[in-house]
Structure formats: structure tokens, C-alpha cells
NUKE-649662 format. One record per residue (C-alpha): x, y, z; residue number from 1. Coordinates in nm, 4 decimals, always signed. Layout:
! residues N
      east     north        up  drenfi
         X         Y         Z     NUM
...
! end
This chain:
! residues 93
      east     north        up  drenfi
   -0.7833   -2.4959   -0.5461       1
   -0.7987   -2.2157   -0.2934       2
   -0.9526   -2.0776   +0.0155       3
   -1.1519   -1.7649   +0.0420       4
   -1.0699   -1.5700   +0.3509       5
   -1.1648   -1.2355   +0.5126       6
   -1.5337   -1.2614   +0.4645       7
   -1.5817   -0.9918   +0.7361       8
   -1.4206   -0.7411   +0.4891       9
   -1.6692   -0.8205   +0.2042      10
   -1.9345   -0.5813   +0.0880      11
   -2.2238   -0.5814   -0.1572      12
   -2.1401   -0.4463   -0.4991      13
   -2.4399   -0.2163   -0.4806      14
   -2.2866   -0.0249   -0.1692      15
   -2.1338   +0.2936   -0.2808      16
   -1.8467   +0.4594   -0.0956      17
   -1.6092   +0.3064   +0.1553      18
   -1.7406   +0.0260   +0.3718      19
   -1.5859   +0.1688   +0.6799      20
   -1.4429   +0.5098   +0.7708      21
   -1.0970   +0.3775   +0.8525      22
   -0.8761   +0.1982   +0.6036      23
   -0.7794   -0.1680   +0.6483      24
   -0.4412   -0.2909   +0.5283      25
   -0.0776   -0.2361   +0.5521      26
   -0.0286   +0.1242   +0.4548      27
   +0.3228   +0.0685   +0.3337      28
   +0.1677   -0.1123   +0.0363      29
   -0.1586   +0.0893   +0.0040      30
   -0.1969   +0.3194   -0.2988      31
   -0.1028   +0.6848   -0.2507      32
   -0.4596   +0.7792   -0.3533      33
   -0.6176   +0.5830   -0.0664      34
   -0.3650   +0.7116   +0.1900      35
   -0.4087   +1.0681   +0.0839      36
   -0.7898   +1.0606   +0.0459      37
   -0.9559   +0.8834   +0.3471      38
   -1.3057   +0.8852   +0.1822      39
   -1.1902   +0.7688   -0.1666      40
   -1.3597   +0.4570   -0.2985      41
   -1.1159   +0.1560   -0.3357      42
   -1.0847   +0.0633   -0.6922      43
   -0.8930   -0.1731   -0.9081      44
   -0.6183   +0.0867   -0.9815      45
   -0.5452   +0.0946   -0.6050      46
   -0.4967   -0.2847   -0.6110      47
   -0.2578   -0.2575   -0.8940      48
   -0.0529   +0.0024   -0.7301      49
   -0.0484   -0.2071   -0.4015      50
   +0.0878   -0.4944   -0.6114      51
   +0.3521   -0.2735   -0.7497      52
   +0.4683   -0.1876   -0.4010      53
   +0.4775   -0.5531   -0.2936      54
   +0.6935   -0.6507   -0.5954      55
   +0.9142   -0.3427   -0.5483      56
   +0.9529   -0.4335   -0.1775      57
   +1.0507   -0.7913   -0.2500      58
   +1.2965   -0.6936   -0.5249      59
   +1.4635   -0.4417   -0.3065      60
   +1.4926   -0.6782   -0.0117      61
   +1.5885   -0.9923   -0.2004      62
   +1.7777   -0.9139   -0.5235      63
   +2.1269   -0.7746   -0.5843      64
   +2.1286   -0.4062   -0.7173      65
   +2.3631   -0.1488   -0.8453      66
   +2.2568   +0.0581   -0.5645      67
   +2.4637   +0.0787   -0.2435      68
   +2.3185   -0.0559   +0.0815      69
   +2.2850   +0.2990   +0.2114      70
   +2.1140   +0.4260   -0.1028      71
   +1.8769   +0.1166   -0.1073      72
   +1.7821   +0.1718   +0.2629      73
   +1.7143   +0.5469   +0.2006      74
   +1.4929   +0.4619   -0.0904      75
   +1.2972   +0.2073   +0.1116      76
   +1.2551   +0.4607   +0.4041      77
   +1.1250   +0.7202   +0.1541      78
   +0.8715   +0.4883   -0.0080      79
   +0.7564   +0.2632   +0.2710      80
   +0.8244   +0.4201   +0.6160      81
   +0.6080   +0.6727   +0.7936      82
   +0.6226   +1.0383   +0.7126      83
   +0.7119   +1.1917   +1.0474      84
   +0.4788   +1.4927   +0.9788      85
   +0.1830   +1.2981   +0.8550      86
   +0.2244   +0.9667   +1.0452      87
   +0.1362   +0.7407   +0.7602      88
   +0.2557   +0.6602   +0.4154      89
   +0.5824   +0.7254   +0.2501      90
   +0.6410   +1.0869   +0.1412      91
   +0.7804   +0.9650   -0.1894      92
   +0.4506   +0.8034   -0.2935      93
! end
């Protein structure tokens, strides 16, 4: 069993291109392609990359690692935090 949510974000399959000019979602977990190209069409590959970032985030935050705390935080900042020059997206993506 499950519940379908966010019907306001749905679109017909026959519509080509982005449904809206701005992107929805948490950009820390958005694919690099969608962050870099504001008019790119959202594809399955973007969802797969987003899933990778969620798993990476959870692993870095909740599991022990060979990395020091400082190295781990720097890695998280590079991937997930805002690039000061661009304002969105990690510069390491």
C-alpha cells in the first residue's frame, strides 16, 4: 500500500520540455545536469543520480568511515553545499 502525493507537480507524458521554468526540489540532491542546464528535460538518469546523492549523504552522516571528521565535512561541503560564485549546487558535482 502507498499514497500518491504531489499531484500538483504531475504533467502529461505528451508535454515536451520542463513543466516550469524554475526547478523544484532540493538542489543538494539534484543531478548536476539539471543544476547546470536550467532548460534540460528531467530524465530517469537524473533521478538515479539524485538517489546516489541521497545514499551518499546518509552514508556520510550515519556510518563510520576511515575519513577524519574534518575530511568528511570538507567532502560534504564540496558536494552538497552552495558554490559561493554560482549560488547553487556543489562545485564538485
